[in-house]
N, C-alpha and C positions, 0 to 999 in steps of 0.2 A: 504494500500500500504506500502511496505517495500523497503528499499534501501540496495542493496547488492554490495559488492566489489568482483570482480572475477579476478583471476590471472593466470588461466591455461586453461583447455580445454573448459571452458564456454566462453572464449573471442571470439570476432569476428574472423572468419577464422579457428576456431578449431572445432573438431568433436562434442562437446556437446553444441555448441552455439544454436542449434535448441531448447534447453530447454528454451531459452530466447526470442523466437519468439513473445510472447505477451508482452514483456517488453519494456520499454522506456530507451534507452541509454542516460545517463546523460552526460558522457564524460570519457576521459582518466583520470586516477588518480594514486596516490601513497599513501602509508600509511604515516601517520605523525610520527609514531614511527618506530624503526628498529626491524626487526625480522630475523629469519633464513629461507633460502629457499634451498630446496633439490629437486632432481628429479630422477625418475626411470621410465621413460616412461610417467609419469604424475608428476606434481609438488606437493610438500608438504611444507607448511609454518609452522614453529615452533614458538610458542609464546614466549618461554623463552630464546630466543637468540636475541642479538641485533647487527646483522651483517650489515644489509642493509635495506633501504626502499624497499617495494615490489611495483612493477609497475603493473597496471592492468586497469580495466574499472569498472565504477559504473553504475548500472541499477536500475530503479524503477520498482518493480514487484508487481503483484497482488497476492492474497493469494494462488490461484491455482499454479502459477509459483513458489512461495516461497516454497510450500509444495513439489512440484516436484523436486526442486533443493535439498531440504533437503533429499529426498529419494535417489537421485543420489549420494550425498556426504556421505550418510550413517549416517547422524546426528541423534542421539548423540553417536552412538557406534563406528563409524569409524572416520570421521572428526567431529570436534566440533565447532558449530557456536557460535560466540561472536561478540559483537558490539565494533567497534574501530573508531578512527578518521582518516579520509582520506582527502587529498588535491586533489580537482577536478580541472582540467583545464576547465574553463568555460568562453567562450567569451573573450579570451585573458587575463583572470585573473585567479588567483587561489582562490578557495573557500574551507574552512574547513567545513566538515560535518561528521555526524556519518553514518556508514554503517556496515552491517553484513559481516563477513569474516568467512571462514572455515579453522580452524587450525587443523593440524595433531598432535597427541599426542607425537610422537617420531621421531627422525632423521631416514631418510631412503633414500638411494641412494647417488648421488653425490651432493656436495654443489654447489649452484649457487650464485656467489659472487655479481653480479650486480642487483639481484632481478627481472630479466626479464625472463619469460618463453615463 
């Protein structure tokens, strides 16, 4: 099992959330470090910018789901998956944990200042 942090179309209520139908939602979360976020119909998180914390959700996924999300995100040729620290809202407390995130290698589209897509 792996832990992934999602910030865009994989979140609940978005078009690609069905990829996580076998996953267990751990909770809402945000990155512990600041990154850059842009969007052009879909969001892009840029690793080497420190504009804002990125808000999203954390899921516990099995290997099949993890591989399917890698394919969706085009890892490693499109988005690049890396492990980061995230703060999870868990039972009225915040808990720090590690999770995989998908970074985009370059700026693309309009900047999102608040880190919420």
